[in-house]
N, CA, C and O atoms as CSV, one atom per row, in Angstrom:
chain,resi,resn,atom,element,x,y,z
A,1,UNK,N,N,-76.873,70.498,22.260
A,1,UNK,CA,C,-78.152,71.452,22.224
A,1,UNK,C,C,-79.354,70.519,21.505
A,1,UNK,O,O,-79.153,70.125,20.356
A,2,UNK,N,N,-80.339,70.243,22.048
A,2,UNK,CA,C,-81.411,69.902,21.111
A,2,UNK,C,C,-82.583,70.920,20.670
A,2,UNK,O,O,-83.069,71.713,21.476
A,3,UNK,N,N,-82.965,70.840,19.435
A,3,UNK,CA,C,-83.967,71.871,19.248
A,3,UNK,C,C,-84.709,71.337,18.069
A,3,UNK,O,O,-84.238,70.630,17.178
A,4,UNK,N,N,-86.139,71.845,18.203
A,4,UNK,CA,C,-87.177,71.335,17.263
A,4,UNK,C,C,-87.327,72.385,15.859
A,4,UNK,O,O,-86.958,73.554,15.753
A,5,UNK,N,N,-87.878,71.670,15.042
A,5,UNK,CA,C,-88.179,72.699,13.842
A,5,UNK,C,C,-89.023,73.835,14.338
A,5,UNK,O,O,-89.944,73.709,15.145
A,6,UNK,N,N,-88.644,74.904,13.810
A,6,UNK,CA,C,-89.426,76.225,14.082
A,6,UNK,C,C,-88.973,76.692,15.372
A,6,UNK,O,O,-89.607,77.665,15.779
A,7,UNK,N,N,-88.019,76.256,16.156
A,7,UNK,CA,C,-87.498,77.089,17.552
A,7,UNK,C,C,-86.897,78.047,17.292
A,7,UNK,O,O,-85.962,77.933,16.500
A,8,UNK,N,N,-87.174,79.183,17.792
A,8,UNK,CA,C,-86.836,80.510,17.514
A,8,UNK,C,C,-86.101,81.048,18.718
A,8,UNK,O,O,-85.982,82.266,18.846
A,9,UNK,N,N,-85.603,80.217,19.605
A,9,UNK,CA,C,-85.173,80.822,20.831
A,9,UNK,C,C,-83.778,81.563,20.524
A,9,UNK,O,O,-83.380,81.715,19.369
A,10,UNK,N,N,-83.208,81.922,21.430
A,10,UNK,CA,C,-81.747,82.586,21.273
A,10,UNK,C,C,-80.993,81.838,21.057
A,10,UNK,O,O,-80.343,81.974,20.020
A,11,UNK,N,N,-80.725,80.667,21.963
A,11,UNK,CA,C,-79.923,79.519,21.952
A,11,UNK,C,C,-79.544,79.169,20.346
A,11,UNK,O,O,-78.492,79.225,19.708
A,12,UNK,N,N,-80.910,78.784,20.015
A,12,UNK,CA,C,-80.790,78.273,18.697
A,12,UNK,C,C,-80.383,79.064,17.615
A,12,UNK,O,O,-79.561,78.670,16.788
A,13,UNK,N,N,-81.045,80.416,17.578
A,13,UNK,CA,C,-80.643,81.202,16.452
A,13,UNK,C,C,-79.348,81.715,16.620
A,13,UNK,O,O,-78.915,82.132,15.546
A,14,UNK,N,N,-78.468,81.862,17.664
A,14,UNK,CA,C,-77.326,82.181,18.011
A,14,UNK,C,C,-76.274,81.282,17.353
A,14,UNK,O,O,-75.302,81.616,16.675
A,15,UNK,N,N,-76.799,79.773,17.798
A,15,UNK,CA,C,-76.012,78.491,17.509
A,15,UNK,C,C,-75.692,78.916,15.712
A,15,UNK,O,O,-74.629,79.159,15.141
A,16,UNK,N,N,-77.038,78.870,15.223
A,16,UNK,CA,C,-77.090,78.789,13.679
A,16,UNK,C,C,-76.292,80.020,13.027
A,16,UNK,O,O,-75.510,79.876,12.086
A,17,UNK,N,N,-76.589,81.266,13.651
A,17,UNK,CA,C,-75.766,82.407,12.897
A,17,UNK,C,C,-74.435,82.490,13.302
A,17,UNK,O,O,-73.887,83.459,12.779
A,18,UNK,N,N,-73.512,81.672,14.230
A,18,UNK,CA,C,-72.477,81.610,14.686
A,18,UNK,C,C,-71.892,80.052,14.484
A,18,UNK,O,O,-71.362,79.491,15.443
A,19,UNK,N,N,-71.980,79.576,13.560
A,19,UNK,CA,C,-71.528,78.330,13.462
A,19,UNK,C,C,-70.160,77.923,13.715
A,19,UNK,O,O,-69.338,78.680,13.198
A,20,UNK,N,N,-69.590,76.763,14.482
A,20,UNK,CA,C,-68.371,76.558,14.677
A,20,UNK,C,C,-67.377,76.427,13.582
A,20,UNK,O,O,-67.834,75.822,12.612
A,21,UNK,N,N,-66.078,76.846,13.454
A,21,UNK,CA,C,-65.326,76.565,12.449
A,21,UNK,C,C,-64.918,75.198,12.272
A,21,UNK,O,O,-64.696,74.434,13.211
A,22,UNK,N,N,-64.812,74.870,10.933
A,22,UNK,CA,C,-64.437,73.229,10.568
A,22,UNK,C,C,-63.331,72.876,11.622
A,22,UNK,O,O,-62.484,73.711,11.939
A,23,UNK,N,N,-63.358,71.895,12.036
A,23,UNK,CA,C,-62.152,71.306,12.933
A,23,UNK,C,C,-62.058,72.028,14.407
A,23,UNK,O,O,-61.043,72.047,15.104
A,24,UNK,N,N,-63.127,72.525,14.688
A,24,UNK,CA,C,-63.105,73.239,16.156
A,24,UNK,C,C,-62.831,72.417,16.996
A,24,UNK,O,O,-63.322,71.300,16.836
A,25,UNK,N,N,-61.984,72.649,18.155
A,25,UNK,CA,C,-61.920,71.765,19.132
A,25,UNK,C,C,-61.882,72.603,20.726
A,25,UNK,O,O,-60.782,72.934,21.168
A,26,UNK,N,N,-62.714,72.802,21.247
A,26,UNK,CA,C,-62.904,73.906,22.393
A,26,UNK,C,C,-61.937,73.293,23.695
A,26,UNK,O,O,-61.621,72.123,23.912
A,27,UNK,N,N,-61.714,74.099,24.196
A,27,UNK,CA,C,-61.019,73.773,25.280
A,27,UNK,C,C,-61.740,73.427,26.886
A,27,UNK,O,O,-62.584,74.125,27.448
A,28,UNK,N,N,-61.238,72.380,27.308
A,28,UNK,CA,C,-61.914,72.078,28.715
A,28,UNK,C,C,-61.549,72.772,29.986
A,28,UNK,O,O,-62.150,72.452,31.012
A,29,UNK,N,N,-60.752,73.563,30.015
A,29,UNK,CA,C,-60.296,74.692,30.879
A,29,UNK,C,C,-59.637,73.984,32.150
A,29,UNK,O,O,-59.711,74.491,33.269
A,30,UNK,N,N,-58.887,72.586,31.857
A,30,UNK,CA,C,-58.105,72.029,32.839
A,30,UNK,C,C,-59.129,70.920,33.363
A,30,UNK,O,O,-58.557,70.072,34.049
A,31,UNK,N,N,-60.331,70.743,33.229
A,31,UNK,CA,C,-61.405,69.755,33.613
A,31,UNK,C,C,-60.727,68.387,32.944
A,31,UNK,O,O,-59.675,68.401,32.305
A,32,UNK,N,N,-61.452,67.322,33.186
A,32,UNK,CA,C,-61.076,66.179,32.675
A,32,UNK,C,C,-61.718,65.932,31.424
A,32,UNK,O,O,-62.944,65.832,31.393
A,33,UNK,N,N,-61.016,65.821,30.369
A,33,UNK,CA,C,-61.566,65.760,28.974
A,33,UNK,C,C,-62.235,64.674,28.709
A,33,UNK,O,O,-61.812,63.645,29.237
A,34,UNK,N,N,-63.372,64.586,27.889
A,34,UNK,CA,C,-63.954,63.477,27.296
A,34,UNK,C,C,-62.967,62.731,26.216
A,34,UNK,O,O,-61.960,63.274,25.761
A,35,UNK,N,N,-63.358,61.539,25.905
A,35,UNK,CA,C,-62.547,60.788,25.030
A,35,UNK,C,C,-62.166,61.805,23.620
A,35,UNK,O,O,-61.121,61.677,22.981
A,36,UNK,N,N,-63.100,62.684,23.345
A,36,UNK,CA,C,-62.588,63.382,22.062
A,36,UNK,C,C,-61.472,64.347,22.325
A,36,UNK,O,O,-60.779,64.747,21.390
A,37,UNK,N,N,-61.277,64.720,23.508
A,37,UNK,CA,C,-60.408,65.718,24.024
A,37,UNK,C,C,-60.751,66.875,23.824
A,37,UNK,O,O,-59.984,67.810,24.054
A,38,UNK,N,N,-62.047,67.054,23.328
A,38,UNK,CA,C,-62.479,68.436,23.155
A,38,UNK,C,C,-63.673,68.837,24.129
A,38,UNK,O,O,-64.228,67.927,24.745
A,39,UNK,N,N,-64.045,69.990,24.280
A,39,UNK,CA,C,-65.306,70.299,25.212
A,39,UNK,C,C,-66.143,71.490,23.930
A,39,UNK,O,O,-65.946,72.699,23.807
A,40,UNK,N,N,-66.784,70.876,23.384
A,40,UNK,CA,C,-67.659,71.656,22.342
A,40,UNK,C,C,-68.629,72.673,23.060
A,40,UNK,O,O,-68.706,73.860,22.742
A,41,UNK,N,N,-69.302,72.120,23.984
A,41,UNK,CA,C,-70.163,73.036,24.463
A,41,UNK,C,C,-69.988,73.438,26.144
A,41,UNK,O,O,-69.048,73.019,26.819
A,42,UNK,N,N,-70.953,74.226,26.613
A,42,UNK,CA,C,-70.916,74.694,28.017
A,42,UNK,C,C,-71.103,73.327,28.734
A,42,UNK,O,O,-70.244,72.869,29.488
A,43,UNK,N,N,-72.077,72.809,28.503
A,43,UNK,CA,C,-72.267,71.417,29.298
A,43,UNK,C,C,-71.226,70.341,29.134
A,43,UNK,O,O,-71.121,69.472,29.999
A,44,UNK,N,N,-70.476,70.353,28.104
A,44,UNK,CA,C,-69.142,69.494,28.262
A,44,UNK,C,C,-68.190,70.077,29.092
A,44,UNK,O,O,-67.538,69.389,29.877
A,45,UNK,N,N,-68.017,71.530,28.971
A,45,UNK,CA,C,-67.007,71.837,30.058
A,45,UNK,C,C,-67.507,71.894,31.620
A,45,UNK,O,O,-66.732,71.888,32.576
A,46,UNK,N,N,-68.927,71.948,31.712
A,46,UNK,CA,C,-69.277,71.718,33.144
A,46,UNK,C,C,-69.059,70.255,33.661
A,46,UNK,O,O,-68.634,69.952,34.776
A,47,UNK,N,N,-69.443,69.362,32.606
A,47,UNK,CA,C,-69.288,67.720,32.800
A,47,UNK,C,C,-67.676,67.517,33.090
A,47,UNK,O,O,-67.425,66.581,33.850
A,48,UNK,N,N,-66.733,68.144,32.671
A,48,UNK,CA,C,-65.324,67.871,32.651
A,48,UNK,C,C,-64.950,68.430,34.027
A,48,UNK,O,O,-64.128,67.866,34.750
A,49,UNK,N,N,-65.727,69.813,34.437
A,49,UNK,CA,C,-65.254,70.215,35.717
A,49,UNK,C,C,-65.792,69.332,36.658
A,49,UNK,O,O,-65.061,69.099,37.621
A,50,UNK,N,N,-66.977,68.733,36.626
A,50,UNK,CA,C,-67.792,67.872,37.632
A,50,UNK,C,C,-66.655,66.663,37.884
A,50,UNK,O,O,-66.129,66.427,38.972
A,51,UNK,N,N,-66.420,66.016,36.740
A,51,UNK,CA,C,-65.788,64.757,36.802
A,51,UNK,C,C,-64.331,64.984,37.509
A,51,UNK,O,O,-63.792,64.029,38.069
A,52,UNK,N,N,-63.782,66.111,37.477
A,52,UNK,CA,C,-62.589,66.546,38.163
A,52,UNK,C,C,-62.912,67.022,39.741
A,52,UNK,O,O,-62.025,67.320,40.541
A,53,UNK,N,N,-64.245,67.038,40.016
A,53,UNK,CA,C,-64.440,67.838,41.484
A,53,UNK,C,C,-64.744,69.053,41.932
A,53,UNK,O,O,-64.970,69.495,43.058
A,54,UNK,N,N,-64.702,69.664,40.546
A,54,UNK,CA,C,-64.508,71.269,40.381
A,54,UNK,C,C,-65.791,71.885,40.514
A,54,UNK,O,O,-66.881,71.362,40.282
A,55,UNK,N,N,-65.528,73.196,40.960
A,55,UNK,CA,C,-67.084,73.772,41.030
A,55,UNK,C,C,-66.831,74.872,39.634
A,55,UNK,O,O,-65.698,75.272,39.364
A,56,UNK,N,N,-67.873,75.218,38.941
A,56,UNK,CA,C,-67.666,75.903,37.696
A,56,UNK,C,C,-68.082,77.488,38.202
A,56,UNK,O,O,-69.243,77.880,38.320
A,57,UNK,N,N,-66.880,78.285,38.466
A,57,UNK,CA,C,-67.047,79.376,39.091
A,57,UNK,C,C,-67.712,80.765,38.274
A,57,UNK,O,O,-68.758,81.375,38.494
A,58,UNK,N,N,-66.708,80.967,37.311
A,58,UNK,CA,C,-67.046,82.100,36.353
A,58,UNK,C,C,-67.392,81.772,35.251
A,58,UNK,O,O,-66.405,81.515,34.561
A,59,UNK,N,N,-68.576,81.616,34.588
A,59,UNK,CA,C,-68.910,80.872,33.240
A,59,UNK,C,C,-68.627,82.226,32.326
A,59,UNK,O,O,-68.407,82.004,31.136
A,60,UNK,N,N,-68.616,83.186,32.633
A,60,UNK,CA,C,-68.354,84.401,31.666
A,60,UNK,C,C,-66.860,84.190,31.065
A,60,UNK,O,O,-66.590,84.785,30.022
A,61,UNK,N,N,-65.924,83.407,31.647
A,61,UNK,CA,C,-64.565,83.438,31.186
A,61,UNK,C,C,-64.788,82.193,30.322
A,61,UNK,O,O,-63.691,81.798,29.926
A,62,UNK,N,N,-65.691,81.502,29.924
A,62,UNK,CA,C,-65.558,80.316,29.259
A,62,UNK,C,C,-66.401,80.560,27.834
A,62,UNK,O,O,-67.589,80.836,27.667
A,63,UNK,N,N,-65.378,80.360,26.925
A,63,UNK,CA,C,-66.124,80.639,25.820
A,63,UNK,C,C,-67.394,80.013,25.120
A,63,UNK,O,O,-68.140,80.629,24.360
A,64,UNK,N,N,-67.528,78.621,25.514
A,64,UNK,CA,C,-68.548,78.095,25.251
A,64,UNK,C,C,-69.874,78.613,25.847
A,64,UNK,O,O,-70.916,78.743,25.205
A,65,UNK,N,N,-69.695,78.902,27.212
A,65,UNK,CA,C,-70.746,79.345,27.961
A,65,UNK,C,C,-71.292,80.706,27.676
A,65,UNK,O,O,-72.468,81.040,27.817
A,66,UNK,N,N,-70.293,81.463,27.254
A,66,UNK,CA,C,-70.453,82.877,26.609
A,66,UNK,C,C,-71.392,82.676,25.308
A,66,UNK,O,O,-72.427,83.321,25.142
A,67,UNK,N,N,-70.932,81.759,24.459
A,67,UNK,CA,C,-71.552,81.753,23.146
A,67,UNK,C,C,-73.075,81.154,23.606
A,67,UNK,O,O,-74.051,81.555,22.972
A,68,UNK,N,N,-73.232,80.352,24.531
A,68,UNK,CA,C,-74.510,79.780,24.657
A,68,UNK,C,C,-75.225,80.482,25.523
A,68,UNK,O,O,-76.344,80.002,25.703
A,69,UNK,N,N,-74.930,81.684,26.279
A,69,UNK,CA,C,-75.476,82.711,26.943
A,69,UNK,C,C,-75.889,81.958,28.380
A,69,UNK,O,O,-76.988,82.159,28.896
A,70,UNK,N,N,-74.922,81.098,28.949
A,70,UNK,CA,C,-75.382,80.286,29.810
A,70,UNK,C,C,-75.394,81.349,31.311
A,70,UNK,O,O,-76.119,81.153,32.286
A,71,UNK,N,N,-74.473,82.386,31.170
A,71,UNK,CA,C,-74.161,83.024,32.241
A,71,UNK,C,C,-75.603,84.026,32.585
A,71,UNK,O,O,-75.907,84.198,33.765
A,72,UNK,N,N,-76.291,84.542,31.681
A,72,UNK,CA,C,-77.166,84.911,31.362
A,72,UNK,C,C,-78.600,84.386,31.807
A,72,UNK,O,O,-79.548,85.047,32.232
A,73,UNK,N,N,-78.497,82.997,31.589
A,73,UNK,CA,C,-79.584,81.920,32.164
A,73,UNK,C,C,-79.241,81.900,33.680
A,73,UNK,O,O,-80.168,81.927,34.490
A,74,UNK,N,N,-78.051,81.858,34.065
A,74,UNK,CA,C,-77.971,81.644,35.402
A,74,UNK,C,C,-78.305,82.961,36.385
A,74,UNK,O,O,-78.657,82.880,37.561
A,75,UNK,N,N,-78.101,84.240,35.588
A,75,UNK,CA,C,-78.648,85.113,36.256
A,75,UNK,C,C,-80.126,85.495,36.621
A,75,UNK,O,O,-80.599,86.032,37.623
A,76,UNK,N,N,-80.656,85.060,35.534
A,76,UNK,CA,C,-82.275,85.320,35.257
A,76,UNK,C,C,-82.810,84.365,36.503
A,76,UNK,O,O,-83.910,84.563,37.019
A,77,UNK,N,N,-82.031,83.446,36.876
A,77,UNK,CA,C,-82.695,82.361,37.718
A,77,UNK,C,C,-82.386,82.448,39.297
A,77,UNK,O,O,-83.002,81.853,40.181
A,78,UNK,N,N,-81.149,83.436,39.471
A,78,UNK,CA,C,-80.645,83.848,40.666
A,78,UNK,C,C,-81.967,84.094,41.808
A,78,UNK,O,O,-81.969,83.409,42.830
A,79,UNK,N,N,-82.792,84.846,41.630
A,79,UNK,CA,C,-83.691,85.462,42.460
A,79,UNK,C,C,-84.774,84.512,42.739
A,79,UNK,O,O,-85.606,84.665,43.634
A,80,UNK,N,N,-84.718,83.481,41.891
A,80,UNK,CA,C,-85.863,82.404,42.221
A,80,UNK,C,C,-85.815,81.642,43.319
A,80,UNK,O,O,-84.708,81.411,43.804
A,81,UNK,N,N,-86.767,81.206,43.810
A,81,UNK,CA,C,-87.062,80.244,44.898
A,81,UNK,C,C,-88.378,80.026,45.657
A,81,UNK,O,O,-89.390,80.575,45.223
A,82,UNK,N,N,-88.420,79.464,46.467
A,82,UNK,CA,C,-89.581,79.231,47.208
A,82,UNK,C,C,-89.454,79.144,48.740
A,82,UNK,O,O,-88.516,78.771,49.444
A,83,UNK,N,N,-90.620,79.578,49.028
A,83,UNK,CA,C,-90.791,79.458,50.678
A,83,UNK,C,C,-91.945,78.496,51.017
A,83,UNK,O,O,-93.110,78.669,50.662
A,84,UNK,N,N,-91.463,77.414,51.779
A,84,UNK,CA,C,-92.315,76.530,52.196
A,84,UNK,C,C,-92.731,76.551,53.699
A,84,UNK,O,O,-91.879,76.695,54.576
A,85,UNK,N,N,-93.948,76.415,53.957
A,85,UNK,CA,C,-94.441,76.461,55.369
A,85,UNK,C,C,-95.283,75.458,55.485
A,85,UNK,O,O,-95.895,75.019,54.512
A,86,UNK,N,N,-95.430,74.893,56.926
A,86,UNK,CA,C,-96.016,73.754,57.230
A,86,UNK,C,C,-95.649,73.063,58.254
A,86,UNK,O,O,-94.656,73.378,58.910
A,87,UNK,N,N,-96.404,72.018,58.535
A,87,UNK,CA,C,-95.856,71.145,59.691
A,87,UNK,C,C,-95.744,69.893,59.017
A,87,UNK,O,O,-96.394,69.679,57.993
A,88,UNK,N,N,-94.867,68.936,59.578
A,88,UNK,CA,C,-94.839,67.456,59.053
A,88,UNK,C,C,-94.628,66.590,60.522
A,88,UNK,O,O,-93.598,66.744,61.179
A,89,UNK,N,N,-95.527,65.828,60.881
A,89,UNK,CA,C,-95.628,64.918,61.940
A,89,UNK,C,C,-94.893,63.467,61.582
A,89,UNK,O,O,-95.347,62.664,60.767
A,90,UNK,N,N,-93.757,63.300,62.295
A,90,UNK,CA,C,-93.142,61.806,61.772
A,90,UNK,C,C,-92.493,61.205,62.967
A,90,UNK,O,O,-92.166,61.946,63.894
A,91,UNK,N,N,-92.270,59.872,63.025
A,91,UNK,CA,C,-91.557,59.470,64.077
A,91,UNK,C,C,-90.186,59.849,64.338
A,91,UNK,O,O,-89.613,60.066,63.271
A,92,UNK,N,N,-89.418,60.017,65.371
A,92,UNK,CA,C,-88.269,60.400,65.454
A,92,UNK,C,C,-87.240,59.569,65.043
A,92,UNK,O,O,-86.835,58.665,65.774
A,93,UNK,N,N,-86.751,59.797,63.886
A,93,UNK,CA,C,-85.921,58.924,62.884
A,93,UNK,C,C,-84.729,60.012,62.255
A,93,UNK,O,O,-84.948,61.205,62.044
A,94,UNK,N,N,-83.594,59.401,62.041
A,94,UNK,CA,C,-82.531,60.179,61.377
A,94,UNK,C,C,-83.186,60.220,59.873
A,94,UNK,O,O,-83.923,59.366,59.380
A,95,UNK,N,N,-82.824,61.170,59.406
A,95,UNK,CA,C,-83.021,61.333,57.944
A,95,UNK,C,C,-83.116,62.833,57.199
A,95,UNK,O,O,-82.509,63.773,57.711
A,96,UNK,N,N,-83.731,62.985,56.238
A,96,UNK,CA,C,-83.705,64.413,55.664
A,96,UNK,C,C,-85.023,64.293,54.573
A,96,UNK,O,O,-85.563,63.283,54.122
A,97,UNK,N,N,-85.292,65.623,54.356
A,97,UNK,CA,C,-86.390,65.818,53.642
A,97,UNK,C,C,-85.941,66.654,52.332
A,97,UNK,O,O,-85.144,67.568,52.542
A,98,UNK,N,N,-86.270,66.486,51.307
A,98,UNK,CA,C,-86.063,67.028,49.981
A,98,UNK,C,C,-86.958,67.515,49.169
A,98,UNK,O,O,-87.545,66.595,48.598
A,99,UNK,N,N,-87.372,68.677,48.821
A,99,UNK,CA,C,-88.499,69.232,48.017
A,99,UNK,C,C,-87.815,69.440,46.693
A,99,UNK,O,O,-86.750,70.047,46.577
A,100,UNK,N,N,-88.329,69.028,45.939
A,100,UNK,CA,C,-87.920,69.172,44.229
A,100,UNK,C,C,-89.312,69.527,43.499
A,100,UNK,O,O,-90.231,68.772,43.181
A,101,UNK,N,N,-89.182,70.834,43.347
A,101,UNK,CA,C,-90.227,71.169,42.571
A,101,UNK,C,C,-90.210,71.051,41.114
A,101,UNK,O,O,-91.078,71.626,40.457
A,102,UNK,N,N,-89.166,70.253,40.471
A,102,UNK,CA,C,-89.311,69.676,39.102
A,102,UNK,C,C,-87.960,69.968,38.406
A,102,UNK,O,O,-87.712,69.243,37.442
A,103,UNK,N,N,-87.091,70.861,38.715
A,103,UNK,CA,C,-85.800,70.989,38.258
A,103,UNK,C,C,-84.653,71.128,39.315
A,103,UNK,O,O,-84.807,71.941,40.227
A,104,UNK,N,N,-83.692,70.496,39.252
A,104,UNK,CA,C,-82.742,70.523,40.008
A,104,UNK,C,C,-81.519,71.208,39.723
A,104,UNK,O,O,-81.085,71.157,38.572
A,105,UNK,N,N,-80.792,71.954,40.762
A,105,UNK,CA,C,-79.606,72.827,40.415
A,105,UNK,C,C,-78.450,72.489,41.159
A,105,UNK,O,O,-78.320,73.039,42.253
A,106,UNK,N,N,-77.689,71.785,40.823
A,106,UNK,CA,C,-76.507,71.168,41.761
A,106,UNK,C,C,-75.319,71.979,41.573
A,106,UNK,O,O,-75.024,72.278,40.415
A,107,UNK,N,N,-74.439,72.466,42.729
A,107,UNK,CA,C,-73.199,73.226,42.621
A,107,UNK,C,C,-72.443,71.975,43.244
A,107,UNK,O,O,-72.831,71.231,44.145
A,108,UNK,N,N,-71.253,71.944,42.516
A,108,UNK,CA,C,-70.136,71.001,43.455
A,108,UNK,C,C,-69.276,71.936,43.615
A,108,UNK,O,O,-68.834,72.712,42.768
A,109,UNK,N,N,-68.927,71.820,45.237
A,109,UNK,CA,C,-68.078,72.561,45.592
A,109,UNK,C,C,-66.426,71.805,45.846
A,109,UNK,O,O,-66.298,70.653,46.262
A,110,UNK,N,N,-65.497,72.533,45.571
A,110,UNK,CA,C,-63.945,71.996,45.735
A,110,UNK,C,C,-63.915,71.869,47.423
A,110,UNK,O,O,-64.433,72.673,48.197
A,111,UNK,N,N,-63.318,70.885,47.713
A,111,UNK,CA,C,-62.747,70.728,49.012
A,111,UNK,C,C,-61.408,70.950,49.366
A,111,UNK,O,O,-61.039,70.777,50.528
């Protein structure tokens, strides 16, 4: 987590009011552990799952994500989206169009 001086967001205040105990080593819940062997943050757990090729299904069951309020952030963004309407005239070629308004969200599905 990166914070600036004076940042009073819930994530920063929560992390400061509930510091991790000395020697804390968070579980990676079966994901590919980093070199330290510990997943201290929700991002660490998400990365461990990504490296294993798994999708993170229920963030409310992961203590690091609960502590950081990650599930609440996902629920806040669940109804967001855009409707794009228009016409594009191009030559007939194979390819894809990708619209990226500034922030990407990627879900890795287990196959």
